C-alpha positions as a printed NumPy array, in Angstrom:
array([[  5.955,   6.736,  49.999],
       [  6.447,   3.46 ,  48.151],
       [  4.071,   0.653,  49.075],
       [  4.274,  -3.111,  48.543],
       [  1.505,  -3.851,  46.032],
       [ -0.219,  -6.597,  48.017],
       [  0.051,  -7.461,  51.726],
       [  0.876, -10.766,  53.355],
       [ -2.325, -12.105,  54.917],
       [ -2.332, -14.216,  58.084],
       [ -5.37 , -15.995,  59.562],
       [ -6.471, -17.278,  62.949],
       [ -9.239, -19.882,  62.762],
       [-12.314, -19.217,  64.927],
       [-13.883, -22.698,  64.651],
       [-15.444, -22.289,  68.094],
       [-17.714, -19.641,  66.531],
       [-18.367, -21.   ,  63.026],
       [-16.883, -23.511,  60.591],
       [-15.179, -20.973,  58.3  ],
       [-14.837, -18.008,  60.652],
       [-11.407, -16.388,  60.821],
       [ -9.657, -13.354,  62.159],
       [ -7.128, -11.916,  59.728],
       [ -3.995,  -9.843,  60.074],
       [ -2.369,  -8.185,  57.068],
       [  1.215,  -6.927,  56.849],
       [  2.194,  -4.576,  54.057],
       [  5.666,  -3.073,  53.65 ],
       [  6.273,   0.571,  52.802],
       [  9.19 ,   2.94 ,  52.525],
       [  8.692,   6.513,  53.681],
       [ 10.906,   9.314,  52.368],
       [ 10.88 ,  12.447,  54.535],
       [ 13.127,  15.057,  52.93 ],
       [ 15.671,  12.426,  51.89 ],
       [ 15.547,  10.363,  55.116],
       [ 14.114,   6.968,  54.175],
       [ 12.496,   4.745,  56.806],
       [ 10.782,   1.383,  56.409],
       [  7.551,   0.264,  58.022],
       [  5.105,  -2.618,  58.083],
       [  1.465,  -1.563,  58.131],
       [ -0.92 ,  -4.036,  59.695],
       [ -4.673,  -4.372,  59.951],
       [ -6.566,  -6.845,  62.125],
       [-10.032,  -7.706,  60.829],
       [-12.507, -10.554,  60.908],
       [-15.284, -12.447,  59.187],
       [-16.864, -13.107,  62.599],
       [-20.052, -11.245,  63.469],
       [-19.019,  -8.82 ,  66.261],
       [-22.075,  -9.852,  68.295],
       [-20.589, -13.369,  68.609],
       [-17.267, -12.158,  70.033],
       [-16.476, -12.235,  73.733],
       [-13.819,  -9.557,  73.294],
       [-13.162,  -6.982,  70.565],
       [-10.536,  -7.47 ,  67.894],
       [ -7.088,  -6.627,  69.229],
       [ -5.177,  -3.557,  68.099],
       [ -1.685,  -4.865,  68.826],
       [  1.162,  -2.601,  69.898],
       [  3.458,  -5.615,  69.708],
       [  3.584,  -8.472,  67.211],
       [  6.078, -11.31 ,  67.093],
       [  6.771, -12.574,  63.602],
       [  8.232, -16.087,  63.496],
       [ 10.267, -16.3  ,  60.293],
       [ 12.053, -19.636,  59.966],
       [ 14.301, -19.801,  63.049],
       [ 14.011, -16.11 ,  64.004],
       [ 11.587, -14.233,  66.227],
       [ 11.17 , -10.695,  64.946],
       [  9.565,  -8.356,  67.45 ],
       [  7.538,  -5.592,  65.822],
       [  6.832,  -2.545,  68.009],
       [  4.102,  -0.099,  67.027],
       [  4.969,   3.427,  65.95 ],
       [  1.317,   4.424,  65.933],
       [ -2.204,   3.589,  64.845],
       [ -2.516,   5.93 ,  61.888],
       [ -0.531,   6.301,  58.699],
       [  0.124,   9.947,  59.587],
       [  1.928,   8.927,  62.812],
       [  4.45 ,   7.075,  60.646],
       [  4.914,  10.009,  58.275],
       [  2.575,   8.65 ,  55.592],
       [  0.296,  11.354,  54.226],
       [ -2.187,   9.149,  52.397],
       [ -4.536,   6.316,  53.277],
       [ -2.989,   2.878,  52.956],
       [ -4.894,  -0.084,  51.513],
       [ -7.445,  -1.128,  54.119],
       [ -8.997,  -4.612,  54.14 ],
       [-12.685,  -5.161,  53.348],
       [-13.765,  -4.918,  57.007],
       [-14.909,  -1.408,  57.804],
       [-13.788,  -1.591,  61.446],
       [-10.128,  -2.403,  60.756],
       [ -7.628,  -0.137,  62.532],
       [ -4.11 ,   0.265,  61.091],
       [ -0.989,  -0.209,  63.179],
       [  2.404,   0.87 ,  61.87 ],
       [  5.59 ,  -0.951,  62.915],
       [  9.131,   0.205,  62.273],
       [ 11.495,  -2.148,  60.452],
       [ 14.503,  -2.087,  58.138],
       [ 15.319,  -3.296,  54.643],
       [ 17.36 ,  -6.302,  55.856],
       [ 14.412,  -7.532,  57.949],
       [ 12.02 ,  -7.099,  55.027],
       [ 14.423,  -9.09 ,  52.845],
       [ 14.621, -11.876,  55.47 ],
       [ 10.826, -12.034,  55.764],
       [ 10.432, -12.232,  51.987],
       [ 12.979, -15.044,  51.701],
       [ 11.755, -17.057,  54.718],
       [ 10.257, -20.478,  54.119],
       [  7.873, -20.431,  57.101],
       [  5.999, -17.446,  58.594],
       [  3.567, -17.162,  61.501],
       [  2.518, -14.247,  63.685],
       [  1.972, -14.3  ,  67.445],
       [ -0.358, -11.75 ,  68.973],
       [ -0.868, -11.52 ,  72.742],
       [ -4.314, -10.771,  74.139],
       [ -5.452, -10.513,  77.741],
       [ -6.482, -14.177,  77.663],
       [ -3.882, -15.92 ,  75.501],
       [ -1.398, -15.78 ,  72.666],
       [ -3.023, -16.149,  69.253],
       [ -1.01 , -17.72 ,  66.438],
       [ -1.879, -16.492,  62.954],
       [ -0.805, -18.741,  60.07 ],
       [  0.114, -17.452,  56.635],
       [ -3.109, -17.435,  54.611],
       [ -2.249, -15.547,  51.409],
       [  1.419, -15.948,  50.589],
       [  2.758, -12.863,  48.847],
       [  6.401, -13.253,  49.812],
       [  7.451, -13.121,  46.146],
       [  5.792,  -9.703,  45.959],
       [  7.742,  -8.605,  49.055],
       [ 11.006,  -9.86 ,  47.524],
       [ 10.318,  -7.793,  44.362],
       [  9.526,  -4.763,  46.529],
       [ 12.833,  -5.106,  48.445],
       [ 14.783,  -5.596,  45.202],
       [ 13.199,  -2.403,  43.841],
       [ 14.082,  -0.435,  46.998],
       [ 17.634,  -1.824,  46.925],
       [ 18.098,  -0.665,  43.34 ],
       [ 18.484,  -4.234,  42.061],
       [ 15.764,  -3.751,  39.408]])
């Protein structure tokens, strides 16, 4: 497995709970080589700085994410909620929150390239009550572009 060194981090402000409270969603690209068959995935974690006792509902574990990249809507469908379900035999970088659950989404190299080169990124996550829009919080698109170049043999 080859893993992007640092994930993209998206945030959803929870001002109704506290001034600087946020829910976060990370996306980290990886390539998985199973006996010569290479697949590409995005590994996501949803986590929060909000005290769980203040939440009306638990953090979502999304089976579907919609990534808005410039003028495209990229639907990400879950392959599973563990690295092993995606063919990854080792733990993948988890965020600081101890309760974060990974979700693995299938993708391809062209989509990863488009995401890395996009000027504007947001994520939409549906819950039972509404659609939450996560804005890009820590921009590591340059890191993703380097990762794709490496996988493409351009380095």
